[in-house]
C-alpha positions in Angstrom: 22.4 -91.0 -6.9 25.0 -92.9 -8.8 27.5 -93.5 -6.0 27.2 -93.5 -2.2 30.9 -93.1 -1.5 32.2 -89.5 -1.4 34.0 -88.3 -4.5 36.1 -85.2 -4.4 35.2 -82.2 -6.5 37.4 -79.8 -8.4 35.4 -77.2 -10.3 37.6 -75.0 -12.5 36.2 -71.9 -14.3 37.5 -69.1 -16.4 35.9 -65.7 -17.0 34.8 -64.7 -20.5 36.2 -67.7 -22.5 34.4 -68.5 -25.7 34.0 -72.1 -26.7 36.1 -72.0 -29.8 39.3 -71.1 -28.0 40.8 -74.6 -27.4 42.2 -77.4 -29.6 39.4 -79.7 -28.5 37.0 -77.2 -30.1 39.0 -76.8 -33.3 41.5 -74.1 -32.5 44.5 -76.3 -33.2 47.3 -73.8 -32.7 46.5 -73.2 -29.1 49.1 -74.5 -26.5 47.0 -75.9 -23.7 48.4 -79.3 -22.9 46.6 -79.7 -19.6 43.1 -78.9 -20.9 44.0 -81.2 -23.8 44.7 -83.9 -21.2 41.4 -83.3 -19.5 39.7 -83.6 -22.9 41.5 -86.8 -23.7 40.7 -88.4 -20.4 37.1 -87.1 -20.1 34.2 -85.9 -22.1 34.1 -82.7 -24.2 30.6 -81.2 -24.3 30.2 -79.6 -27.7 26.9 -77.7 -27.1 27.1 -76.1 -23.7 25.4 -72.8 -23.2 25.8 -70.5 -20.2 22.6 -69.7 -18.2 23.5 -66.0 -18.5 25.9 -64.1 -20.8 27.4 -61.9 -18.0 29.4 -62.7 -14.9 27.2 -62.4 -11.8 24.0 -64.0 -12.9 25.9 -67.0 -14.2 27.8 -67.3 -10.9 24.6 -67.0 -8.9 23.2 -69.8 -11.0 26.3 -71.9 -10.4 26.1 -71.3 -6.6 22.3 -72.0 -6.4 21.6 -74.5 -9.2 18.7 -72.2 -10.2 18.0 -70.2 -13.4 18.6 -66.4 -13.2 14.8 -66.0 -13.8 14.2 -68.0 -10.6 16.8 -66.4 -8.4 16.1 -62.9 -9.7 19.8 -62.3 -10.3 19.7 -61.0 -13.9 22.4 -58.3 -13.8 25.8 -57.7 -12.3 24.5 -55.4 -9.6 22.6 -58.2 -7.8 23.2 -61.2 -5.7 21.4 -64.2 -4.2 18.9 -63.9 -1.3 20.6 -64.9 1.9 18.1 -67.8 2.3 19.1 -69.4 -1.0 20.9 -72.8 -0.4 24.3 -72.9 -2.0 26.3 -76.1 -3.0 29.4 -75.1 -0.9 27.3 -74.8 2.3 25.4 -78.1 1.6 28.5 -80.0 0.7 30.3 -78.6 3.8 27.4 -79.9 5.9 27.8 -83.3 4.2 31.4 -83.5 5.4 33.3 -82.0 2.5 36.1 -79.5 3.1 35.1 -76.6 0.8 37.1 -73.8 -0.6 36.6 -71.0 -3.1 39.9 -69.8 -4.7 40.1 -66.9 -7.1 37.3 -64.7 -8.5 33.8 -65.5 -7.2 32.2 -62.1 -8.0 30.0 -62.3 -4.8 28.1 -59.3 -3.6 29.7 -58.1 -1.3 33.0 -59.4 -2.5 34.3 -60.8 0.8 31.3 -62.9 2.0 31.9 -66.7 2.5 29.1 -67.9 0.1 29.0 -71.0 2.2 32.6 -72.0 1.7 34.7 -73.1 4.7 37.5 -70.9 3.4 38.3 -68.5 0.6 41.5 -67.3 -1.1 40.2 -64.2 -2.8 41.6 -62.9 -6.1 38.7 -60.9 -7.5 39.9 -59.2 -10.6 42.9 -57.8 -12.5 41.2 -54.4 -12.6 39.8 -53.8 -9.1 42.9 -52.2 -7.7 41.3 -50.9 -4.5 39.8 -54.2 -3.3 42.1 -55.4 -0.5 41.7 -59.0 -1.3 44.4 -61.8 -0.9 45.9 -61.1 -4.3 46.2 -57.4 -3.6 47.9 -58.1 -0.2 50.3 -60.6 -2.0 51.3 -57.9 -4.5 51.7 -55.2 -1.8 53.9 -57.6 0.2 56.2 -57.7 -2.9 56.1 -54.0 -3.5 53.8 -54.2 -6.5 50.7 -52.2 -7.3 48.0 -53.9 -9.3 47.8 -52.3 -12.8 44.6 -50.2 -13.3 43.7 -48.1 -16.4 42.9 -45.0 -14.3 46.3 -44.9 -12.5 48.2 -46.8 -15.2 47.1 -45.4 -18.6 49.9 -47.2 -20.4 48.1 -50.5 -19.5 45.8 -49.7 -22.4 48.6 -48.6 -24.8 47.4 -51.3 -27.3 43.7 -50.3 -27.0 42.7 -53.1 -24.7 45.5 -55.6 -25.4 48.1 -54.8 -22.9 51.1 -56.5 -21.3 51.3 -57.5 -17.6 54.4 -55.7 -16.4 55.6 -58.3 -13.8 56.5 -61.9 -13.5 53.7 -64.3 -14.3 53.5 -65.5 -10.7 52.1 -62.0 -9.8 49.5 -62.1 -12.5 46.0 -62.7 -11.0 45.7 -66.0 -13.0 49.2 -67.1 -12.1 48.5 -66.4 -8.5 45.2 -68.2 -8.6 46.7 -71.3 -10.1 49.6 -71.4 -7.6 47.3 -70.9 -4.6 44.9 -73.6 -5.8 47.8 -76.1 -6.3 49.1 -75.3 -2.9 45.7 -75.8 -1.3 45.2 -79.2 -3.0 48.7 -80.2 -2.0 48.2 -79.2 1.7 44.6 -80.1 2.2 43.9 -82.7 -0.6 42.6 -85.4 1.7 39.2 -86.8 0.8 36.6 -85.5 0.8 37.0 -82.0 -0.6 35.0 -79.7 -2.9 36.9 -76.8 -4.3 36.0 -74.1 -6.8 39.0 -72.5 -8.6 37.9 -69.5 -10.5 40.4 -67.7 -12.8 39.8 -64.0 -13.6 41.1 -64.4 -17.1 40.9 -64.3 -20.1 38.6 -61.4 -19.3 39.7 -58.1 -20.6 42.1 -56.3 -20.4 43.9 -59.0 -22.4 47.1 -58.8 -20.5 49.5 -61.8 -20.7 52.9 -61.5 -19.1 55.5 -60.1 -21.4 57.2 -63.5 -22.0 53.9 -64.9 -23.2 52.5 -61.9 -25.1 53.9 -62.9 -28.6 52.9 -66.6 -28.4 50.2 -66.3 -31.0 51.1 -63.2 -33.0 52.1 -65.4 -36.0 49.3 -67.9 -35.6 46.4 -68.3 -38.0 44.1 -66.2 -35.9 40.4 -66.4 -37.0 38.9 -63.1 -38.3 35.8 -61.8 -36.6 32.4 -63.1 -37.9 30.3 -60.4 -39.5 30.8 -56.7 -38.6 29.1 -53.5 -37.5 27.2 -53.1 -40.7 24.9 -56.1 -39.8 23.6 -54.4 -36.7 21.1 -52.5 -38.7 18.7 -55.5 -38.6 19.4 -56.3 -35.0 17.9 -55.0 -31.7 18.9 -51.4 -31.2 20.9 -51.9 -28.0 23.5 -53.9 -29.8 24.6 -51.0 -31.9 25.2 -48.9 -28.8 27.4 -51.3 -27.1 30.7 -50.6 -28.8 30.4 -46.8 -28.5 29.5 -47.2 -24.8 32.7 -49.1 -24.1 34.8 -46.1 -25.2 33.4 -44.1 -22.2 34.5 -46.7 -19.7 38.1 -46.3 -18.4 38.4 -50.0 -17.8 37.7 -51.2 -21.4 38.2 -48.7 -24.3 37.5 -51.2 -27.0 35.3 -50.4 -30.0 35.3 -52.9 -32.9 33.6 -50.3 -35.2 36.7 -48.2 -35.2 39.4 -50.9 -34.6 41.9 -51.9 -37.3 42.5 -55.4 -38.4 45.8 -55.3 -36.5 43.9 -54.2 -33.3 41.6 -57.2 -33.7 44.5 -59.6 -34.2 46.3 -58.2 -31.1 43.2 -58.6 -28.9 42.8 -62.2 -29.9 46.6 -63.0 -29.7 46.7 -61.7 -26.1 43.4 -63.3 -25.2 44.7 -66.7 -26.3 48.0 -66.1 -24.4 45.9 -65.5 -21.2 44.3 -68.9 -21.7 47.7 -70.6 -22.0 48.7 -68.9 -18.7 45.6 -70.4 -17.1 46.4 -73.8 -18.6 49.7 -73.7 -16.7 47.8 -73.3 -13.4 45.5 -76.2 -14.3 48.6 -78.3 -14.9 49.9 -77.5 -11.4 46.5 -78.5 -9.9 46.6 -81.9 -11.7 50.1 -82.5 -10.5 49.1 -81.7 -6.9 46.2 -84.2 -7.2 48.5 -86.9 -8.6 51.1 -86.3 -5.8 48.4 -86.7 -3.2 47.0 -89.8 -5.0 43.5 -88.2 -5.3 43.3 -87.5 -9.0 41.3 -90.6 -9.9 38.8 -90.1 -7.0 38.1 -86.5 -8.1 35.4 -85.2 -10.4 36.9 -82.4 -12.4 34.7 -80.0 -14.3 36.1 -77.1 -16.5 33.9 -74.4 -18.0 33.5 -70.6 -18.3 30.8 -68.2 -17.2 30.3 -66.8 -20.7 32.2 -66.0 -23.9 33.7 -62.9 -25.6 32.6 -61.5 -28.9 36.2 -60.3 -29.7 34.8 -58.2 -32.6 32.3 -60.7 -33.9 29.2 -59.0 -35.3 30.9 -55.6 -34.6 30.6 -56.1 -30.8 33.0 -56.3 -27.9 32.8 -58.5 -24.7 29.6 -60.1 -23.7 25.9 -59.5 -22.8 24.1 -60.9 -25.9 23.3 -64.4 -27.2 25.6 -64.9 -30.1 27.6 -68.2 -30.1 30.8 -66.3 -29.2 29.1 -65.0 -26.0 26.6 -67.7 -24.9 28.3 -70.9 -26.1 31.0 -71.9 -23.6 33.5 -74.8 -23.3 32.7 -77.7 -20.9 35.1 -80.6 -20.2 34.4 -83.2 -17.5 36.9 -85.8 -16.3 35.0 -88.3 -14.2 36.4 -90.2 -11.2 37.2 -93.9 -11.1 34.4 -96.1 -10.0 35.0 -98.3 -6.9 36.1 -101.3 -9.1 38.8 -99.2 -10.7 37.1 -98.7 -14.0 36.8 -95.2 -15.5 33.5 -93.4 -15.0 33.7 -91.0 -17.9 34.4 -92.3 -21.4 38.0 -91.2 -22.1 38.1 -88.9 -25.1 34.3 -88.8 -25.4 32.4 -86.1 -27.2 28.9 -85.2 -26.4 26.9 -83.3 -29.0 23.7 -83.0 -26.9 22.6 -79.7 -25.5 23.6 -79.0 -22.0 23.6 -75.9 -19.7 26.3 -74.5 -17.5 23.5 -74.7 -14.9 23.8 -78.5 -15.0 27.1 -78.5 -13.2 25.5 -78.1 -9.8 23.2 -81.1 -10.2 26.3 -83.0 -11.3 28.2 -82.1 -8.2 25.6 -83.6 -5.9 24.9 -86.6 -8.2 28.5 -87.8 -8.7 29.8 -86.8 -5.3 27.0 -88.7 -3.5 25.4 -85.8 -1.7 21.6 -85.4 -1.5 20.6 -82.5 -3.7 18.1 -79.9 -2.5 14.6 -79.8 -4.1 15.4 -76.3 -5.4 18.0 -77.6 -8.0 16.8 -76.9 -11.6 19.6 -78.3 -13.7 20.1 -81.8 -15.0 23.0 -84.0 -13.9 25.7 -84.6 -16.6 26.4 -88.0 -14.9 24.5 -90.2 -17.4 26.4 -88.4 -20.3 29.7 -89.3 -18.7 28.8 -93.0 -19.1 27.2 -92.6 -22.5 27.9 -89.3 -24.3 25.3 -90.2 -27.0 22.4 -89.7 -24.7 20.1 -86.7 -24.9 19.0 -85.0 -21.7 17.6 -81.7 -23.0 15.3 -80.7 -25.7 16.1 -77.0 -25.3 18.3 -74.8 -23.1 18.1 -71.1 -22.1 20.2 -68.1 -21.5 18.9 -64.9 -19.8 19.8 -61.4 -18.6 17.8 -58.3 -17.6 15.5 -57.3 -20.5 16.3 -60.3 -22.8 16.5 -64.0 -23.0 17.3 -66.8 -25.4 16.2 -70.4 -26.1 17.8 -72.8 -28.5 17.0 -76.3 -29.6 20.5 -76.8 -31.1 19.4 -76.0 -34.7 17.5 -72.8 -34.1 18.1 -69.9 -31.7 15.4 -67.4 -30.7 16.1 -64.3 -28.6 13.3 -62.0 -27.2 13.8 -58.5 -25.8 11.6 -56.5 -23.4 11.2 -53.9 -26.2 9.4 -56.5 -28.3 12.3 -56.9 -30.7 13.4 -60.4 -31.5 16.1 -62.4 -33.2 16.0 -65.8 -34.9 19.0 -67.6 -36.3 19.6 -70.9 -38.1 22.7 -72.4 -36.6 23.0 -75.0 -39.3 24.9 -72.6 -41.7 28.5 -72.0 -42.6 30.4 -70.6 -39.5 31.5 -67.6 -41.5 27.8 -66.7 -41.9 26.7 -67.7 -38.4 24.0 -65.3 -36.9 24.5 -62.6 -39.5 21.0 -62.6 -41.0 18.2 -62.1 -38.5 15.3 -64.3 -39.6 12.8 -63.1 -37.0 9.5 -62.1 -38.5 10.1 -63.9 -41.8 7.0 -65.9 -42.9 8.9 -69.1 -44.0 10.2 -69.7 -40.4 7.3 -68.2 -38.5 6.4 -71.7 -37.1 9.9 -72.0 -35.6 9.8 -68.6 -34.0 6.3 -69.3 -32.5 7.4 -72.7 -31.1 10.5 -71.4 -29.5 8.8 -68.3 -28.1 6.3 -70.5 -26.4 9.1 -72.6 -24.9 10.7 -69.4 -23.6 7.4 -68.1 -22.1 6.7 -71.5 -20.4 10.2 -71.4 -18.9 9.7 -67.9 -17.5 6.2 -68.5 -16.2 7.4 -71.6 -14.3 10.5 -69.7 -12.9 8.5 -66.6 -12.0 6.0 -68.8 -10.0 8.9 -70.4 -8.2 10.4 -67.0 -7.4 7.2 -65.4 -6.3 6.5 -68.2 -3.9 9.9 -67.7 -2.4 10.2 -63.9 -2.3 6.8 -62.4 -3.3 8.4 -60.4 -6.1 6.2 -58.6 -8.6 5.7 -59.8 -12.1 8.8 -59.3 -14.2 8.6 -56.8 -17.1 10.3 -59.2 -19.5 7.8 -62.0 -18.7 5.0 -59.5 -19.3 6.6 -58.6 -22.7 6.8 -62.3 -23.6 3.1 -62.8 -22.7 2.2 -59.7 -24.8 3.9 -61.1 -27.9 2.3 -64.5 -27.3 -1.2 -62.9 -27.1 -0.7 -60.8 -30.2 0.4 -63.9 -32.2 -2.6 -65.9 -30.9 -5.0 -63.0 -31.8 -3.7 -62.9 -35.3 -3.9 -66.6 -35.8 
């Protein structure tokens, strides 16, 4: 442990925010002064990858500090075993007042998850969940917009406009409730997770924010549907499948250039709305005098393709989906000096899983032996350090490993992808190099790393729950044996 004295924790997350959506990652036209402030006063992690490219498996990893292949939570229809230790419960037992505010995506949605208290705002789309946000809207005579009962909400093919004041928007509500909690209960020590539901689709900023970025130099999608011919088959089915879902209705294969621009413009406006809420939280901490004794971590559960490679949303391992923002503002040390290098940038590989080890490390709480991540603490002191050789991302039926230069993805079907990330961004991940002789050594090395990772995590899981061998692990072993037999 680095410090024995308790340090407060403010963990801020968004849903479906790609890494290249902020000025500190190169998108200069974005208006996010509060995230800009965190970047200037902390460390920006340039190469952070989510442990899972969909919501629930990543959130289960955040709660447990374990890889999805260890917890067994590899899809959105699952949740942690009740016996799994969670950081809110452990930090509560250590004397921290814990709260979860916003979208947790627990199963079922209203469990405590180990928090002392929750303010629940699960989703802009789940109209029938009677959570706190729903009750707040009903008290003001407002119904939450939903595509089945409000078809006009999708009048722009996925880029809609929230029809009420921004304080009623789920992200406006979450930011306001979080700031209130910090103002009312911000005495040390506390550990709070504030989870915004945006910028997840539908891309629905309030009307007075919707045109913020219409005239901006919005990046065009990378690649397109034509490249999916040399990719695993399931990717080509994703866009068409979204048209059959009343909540989404987005298909990049048929969208016009104007549709794409509108999606992105509204998406970016949602991020600016979230930034306003973050500003309110920082102001509350300053008012209470606790800002400099609080570890603040900002990240997202996964990204959003926004039409890249002809795909919508998430679920695969492209940079737009698996590479996420991570900004950490460290607390002051007892002598008054800053813990994190102000304005630091870390180019080393890190995982979204690493936040949990960081909570325990920096806040001075003993971590359970089950934690699999690596604390970011040393990188706050010296961003030039390297703590990982590779990192992983995984979901039902497929998984990824990257060493920063190369990215290898393996599918339960036996299909694979291999990409060189050291190329021009406009060509990123368009040509699938898997199976090509000149890079066979890279593919073999990374496949072995992925198999080793899954074997270790399956052993851990089987000892805890006695689950059977996972089909994906068996597929990896089959590919490994075939390669060995051919050598």
